[in-house]
C-alpha positions as CSV (number, residue, x, y, z in Angstrom):
1,M,126.9,125.5,100.8
2,H,125.6,128.4,104.0
3,P,122.8,126.7,104.8
4,I,121.7,128.6,107.9
5,L,122.4,132.1,106.7
6,F,121.9,134.2,110.0
7,S,120.5,133.5,113.3
8,L,119.5,135.8,115.7
9,G,118.3,134.8,119.4
10,P,116.0,131.8,118.5
11,L,115.4,133.6,114.9
12,T,117.1,131.4,112.5
13,L,117.1,132.3,108.7
14,R,118.2,128.7,106.4
15,S,119.7,129.6,102.9
16,Y,116.7,126.7,101.8
17,G,113.4,128.0,103.2
18,L,115.0,131.7,102.2
19,M,115.2,130.4,98.5
20,M,112.0,128.4,98.5
21,A,110.0,131.5,99.5
22,L,111.8,133.8,96.8
23,G,110.9,131.4,94.4
24,F,106.9,131.3,95.1
25,L,107.4,135.4,94.6
26,A,109.4,135.5,91.5
27,G,107.5,132.5,89.7
28,M,103.8,134.5,91.6
29,L,105.1,137.8,89.9
30,L,106.3,136.3,86.7
31,A,102.9,134.1,86.3
32,A,100.9,137.8,87.0
33,R,102.4,139.1,84.6
34,L,101.7,137.2,81.7
35,Y,97.7,136.6,83.3
36,R,97.5,140.2,82.6
37,R,99.3,140.5,79.1
38,S,96.4,137.5,77.9
39,G,93.8,140.2,78.9
40,K,92.9,138.6,82.5
41,N,92.4,139.4,86.0
42,P,96.0,139.0,88.4
43,E,94.4,138.6,91.3
44,A,93.4,134.7,90.3
45,V,97.1,134.0,89.9
46,Y,97.3,135.6,93.5
47,D,94.7,133.3,95.0
48,I,95.7,130.2,93.4
49,T,99.0,130.3,94.1
50,A,98.1,130.3,98.1
51,W,97.1,126.9,97.0
52,I,99.7,125.8,95.0
53,M,101.9,126.6,98.1
54,V,100.3,124.5,100.1
55,G,99.9,121.7,98.5
56,G,103.5,121.4,96.5
57,I,105.2,122.1,100.0
58,V,103.0,119.3,101.6
59,G,103.4,117.0,98.4
60,A,106.7,117.3,98.4
61,R,107.4,116.6,102.3
62,L,105.3,113.7,101.6
63,M,107.1,112.0,98.4
64,Y,110.3,112.6,100.7
65,V,108.9,110.7,103.8
66,A,107.2,108.3,101.3
67,V,111.0,107.2,100.2
68,Q,113.1,108.2,103.4
69,P,110.8,106.5,105.9
70,G,113.7,105.6,108.0
71,E,114.6,108.6,108.5
72,F,112.0,109.5,110.5
73,A,111.6,106.3,112.3
74,D,113.2,107.7,116.1
75,Q,111.4,110.8,115.7
76,P,108.1,111.1,113.9
77,W,107.4,114.7,114.5
78,A,110.6,115.9,112.3
79,V,108.4,115.4,109.6
80,I,106.8,118.6,109.7
81,A,110.1,120.3,110.1
82,I,110.6,121.7,106.9
83,W,113.1,124.3,107.1
84,Q,115.3,121.6,107.4
85,G,115.1,120.5,103.5
86,G,114.2,117.1,102.6
87,M,111.8,117.6,100.2
88,V,111.2,116.2,96.7
89,Y,110.1,118.3,93.4
90,Y,108.4,115.8,91.8
91,G,106.2,115.1,94.9
92,G,105.5,118.8,95.0
93,L,104.8,119.0,91.3
94,I,102.4,116.3,92.2
95,G,100.6,118.5,94.9
96,A,100.3,121.3,93.1
97,C,98.2,119.7,90.4
98,L,96.2,118.4,92.5
99,A,95.8,121.9,94.4
100,A,95.5,124.0,91.0
101,W,92.7,121.4,90.0
102,L,90.4,121.7,92.9
103,W,91.0,125.2,92.3
104,E,89.7,125.3,89.1
105,R,86.9,123.3,89.9
106,R,85.5,126.4,91.9
107,H,86.0,128.6,89.8
108,H,86.5,127.6,86.3
109,A,89.1,129.6,85.4
110,G,90.4,127.0,82.1
111,W,94.1,125.9,80.9
112,G,94.8,129.4,80.9
113,I,95.2,130.2,83.9
114,I,97.9,127.1,84.7
115,D,99.4,127.9,80.6
116,A,100.8,131.4,82.8
117,L,101.6,130.1,85.7
118,T,104.0,127.5,84.3
119,P,107.2,130.2,83.2
120,G,106.7,130.7,87.0
121,L,107.2,127.4,88.4
122,A,110.2,126.9,86.2
123,L,112.1,129.8,87.7
124,G,110.5,128.8,91.4
125,Q,112.7,125.6,90.7
126,A,115.3,127.7,90.0
127,L,115.9,130.2,92.7
128,G,115.1,126.5,94.3
129,R,117.5,124.8,93.5
130,V,120.3,127.4,94.2
131,G,119.0,126.3,97.8
132,C,119.6,123.2,97.3
133,F,123.1,124.3,96.6
134,L,123.7,126.6,99.5
135,N,122.2,123.5,101.9
136,G,124.2,120.8,100.3
137,C,121.4,118.5,99.6
138,C,121.6,117.2,96.0
139,Y,124.2,117.6,95.0
140,G,126.6,115.2,92.2
141,R,128.7,112.7,91.9
142,E,132.5,113.1,92.9
143,S,134.6,114.6,90.0
144,A,138.5,116.0,90.3
145,G,137.9,117.9,87.6
146,C,135.1,120.5,87.6
147,G,133.9,119.7,91.2
148,L,133.3,121.7,94.5
149,V,134.4,120.1,97.9
150,F,130.9,120.7,100.1
151,P,131.6,121.2,104.7
152,G,131.8,117.4,105.6
153,M,132.7,116.0,102.4
154,A,136.2,115.0,101.9
155,H,136.4,114.5,97.8
156,P,134.7,117.7,95.0
157,V,131.1,116.7,93.5
158,L,129.7,118.1,90.7
159,P,127.5,121.0,91.6
160,V,123.9,119.6,90.3
161,Q,121.9,121.9,91.5
162,L,123.4,124.3,89.7
163,Y,123.1,123.0,86.6
164,E,119.4,122.1,86.9
165,A,118.7,125.9,88.0
166,G,121.3,126.8,85.5
167,A,118.5,124.5,83.3
168,C,115.4,125.9,84.8
169,L,116.1,129.4,84.7
170,L,116.2,128.8,80.6
171,L,113.2,126.7,80.2
172,A,111.4,129.1,82.3
173,T,112.1,132.1,79.8
174,G,111.5,130.1,76.4
175,L,108.3,129.1,78.0
176,A,107.4,133.3,79.4
177,W,108.4,133.6,75.4
178,L,106.0,131.0,74.1
179,H,102.7,132.1,75.7
180,G,102.3,134.8,73.8
181,R,102.7,132.2,70.7
182,R,100.8,129.0,71.8
183,H,97.9,127.3,69.9
184,R,97.1,125.5,72.0
185,T,95.8,126.2,75.8
186,G,97.9,123.9,77.9
187,Q,100.0,123.9,75.5
188,V,103.2,125.8,77.6
189,F,102.3,122.9,80.7
190,A,102.5,120.4,78.6
191,L,105.3,121.3,77.0
192,Y,107.1,121.4,80.5
193,L,106.3,118.4,81.3
194,L,108.1,117.1,78.7
195,A,111.3,119.8,78.8
196,Y,111.6,118.7,82.5
197,A,111.2,115.5,82.5
198,C,114.2,115.1,79.8
199,L,116.4,117.2,81.6
200,R,116.2,115.5,84.8
201,F,116.0,112.3,83.6
202,C,119.7,113.1,82.3
203,L,120.6,114.4,85.2
204,E,119.4,111.9,87.3
205,F,122.8,110.2,86.1
206,L,124.9,113.0,88.0
207,R,123.2,112.5,91.4
208,G,125.4,112.0,93.7
209,D,122.9,111.3,97.2
210,V,122.7,107.7,97.1
211,E,120.7,108.2,100.3
212,R,117.8,109.0,97.8
213,G,116.1,105.4,98.7
214,T,113.7,103.4,96.2
215,L,110.1,104.4,94.8
216,L,107.6,101.2,95.5
217,G,110.9,98.9,95.4
218,L,111.5,100.2,92.0
219,P,115.2,98.6,90.4
220,W,117.4,99.9,87.7
221,L,116.3,103.4,87.2
222,S,116.0,106.5,90.9
223,P,113.2,107.2,92.0
224,G,114.0,110.6,90.4
225,Q,113.6,109.1,86.8
226,W,110.8,107.0,87.0
227,T,108.7,109.2,88.2
228,S,110.3,111.3,85.0
229,L,108.9,108.3,82.9
230,L,106.0,108.7,84.2
231,V,105.6,112.6,83.5
232,L,107.2,112.5,80.1
233,A,103.9,109.8,79.6
234,A,101.6,112.6,81.1
235,G,102.7,115.9,79.3
236,L,102.6,113.2,76.2
237,V,99.1,112.8,76.4
238,L,98.0,115.6,77.4
239,L,99.3,117.6,74.8
240,K,97.6,114.8,72.5
241,R,94.5,116.1,74.1
242,L,94.7,119.5,73.7
243,K,92.0,121.8,72.0
244,P,93.1,125.1,69.7
245,A,93.5,128.4,71.9
246,A,90.1,130.8,71.6
């Protein structure tokens, strides 16, 4: 675990922030490549990515604050300290989708650009989870057999962050392959919602960071699992409503 890569005077480079930045960059470049392959101007990808970046970061932070309100009771100013970690991916996904919808309402680009962005979204996730691993957050349950010992922990824990990073990398590869072979516009995004919801629901059983809080007080399942069920339902509805590709 290396939450701080180096410090130079007042400048501190944190691994979490660096991997987030690399995730956005890699995702944008992949999306631009796919969009260009479909005969469209990749400049639109650069434009919408700026919107998605803002919406994703704000959404991820707001959802973290919503499930962990007590963490900021004594220091409300820390809400803006996103470079220290404390982001919820599903909140970021919701914020990014809202930003993309607002952008599309202005430019009328259609589902084609969303499909092009989706493999890059999964690629960015993979890099983001590496950032979680380096930061020491989102870790797994205790495991003497195949766990890793993080600084400050007495027992080895499962590196769930790396499990998800590897799975998201495979997902990004599969979605990029599917992009040029899809039969309906929006199909790549819909299948991403289905695949990631199932992946996240299962991985949540391996998580060990019990301080994740609750989602609106719902029992039995973790916030991530409840949200995964909603995302799964949204993916099914979207897949059913899609029209054939032009």
